[in-house]
C-alpha positions in Angstrom: 32.4 12.1 59.9 32.2 8.2 58.5 33.7 7.4 62.2 30.5 9.2 63.3 28.2 7.0 60.7 30.2 4.0 61.9 29.3 5.0 65.3 25.4 5.5 64.6 24.5 1.9 62.8 26.2 0.2 65.5 24.7 2.0 68.0 21.4 1.7 66.4 21.8 -2.0 66.0 23.0 -2.9 69.9 19.4 -0.5 70.6 17.5 -3.1 68.5 19.2 -6.0 69.8 18.4 -5.5 73.0 14.9 -4.9 72.7 14.4 -8.0 69.7 13.4 -5.5 67.1 10.3 -5.1 68.5 7.8 -2.8 70.8 4.7 -4.6 70.4 4.9 -6.7 73.2 5.6 -6.5 76.4 6.2 -9.7 77.4 3.1 -11.4 79.0 1.6 -13.7 76.9 -0.7 -15.5 79.2 -4.6 -15.0 77.7 -7.1 -13.4 80.0 -9.8 -15.3 82.4 -12.7 -15.6 80.4 -16.2 -14.8 81.1 -17.9 -18.5 82.1 -21.6 -19.6 81.0 -23.2 -19.4 78.2 -22.9 -16.5 75.5 -25.4 -15.6 72.5 -24.1 -13.4 70.2 -26.1 -12.5 67.0 -23.7 -10.2 65.0 -20.1 -10.3 64.1 -19.3 -7.0 65.8 -20.7 -8.2 68.9 -18.4 -11.4 68.9 -15.9 -9.0 67.9 -16.1 -7.1 70.8 -17.2 -9.8 73.2 -14.7 -13.1 72.3 -11.9 -11.8 70.0 -10.8 -9.1 72.2 -10.6 -11.5 75.3 -9.1 -14.1 72.7 -10.0 -17.4 74.8 -13.3 -19.5 75.0 -12.7 -20.9 78.6 -13.9 -24.5 79.4 -16.7 -23.8 81.1 -18.2 -21.3 78.4 -20.6 -21.9 75.9 -20.5 -19.3 72.7 -23.4 -19.4 70.0 -22.9 -17.0 67.4 -26.1 -16.6 65.0 -25.4 -14.6 61.8 -28.0 -12.9 60.0 -28.8 -14.1 56.5 -27.8 -11.2 54.9 -24.0 -11.5 56.3 -23.3 -14.9 56.9 -19.3 -14.4 57.2 -17.4 -14.5 60.1 -13.7 -14.0 59.2 -11.6 -14.8 63.0 -8.6 -12.1 62.1 -6.8 -13.1 65.7 -5.4 -16.0 67.5 -8.8 -17.6 69.6 -8.2 -20.2 71.8 -11.3 -22.5 72.0 -11.3 -24.8 75.1 -15.0 -24.9 75.7 -18.1 -24.9 73.0 -18.4 -22.4 70.1 -21.3 -23.0 67.9 -21.5 -20.8 64.6 -25.1 -20.9 63.4 
């Protein structure tokens, strides 16, 4: 029984080492291509859906976020690459 436990621990260790202990990344760290032009956003939810899902604001892109008076906090909980213009009002 002790040998089986030792073998199981060694096998598990080898499998975790082979996959670097993580399965949340498929190896492609290239951000998706952003859309071009001007984007006007008027809510935090819209910013999260339109910008954060892509993770990048391109060099030829201008994003203007106008936050509502009753909710003037924009928290970004994810990496965002800004190569163009990001204006927050």
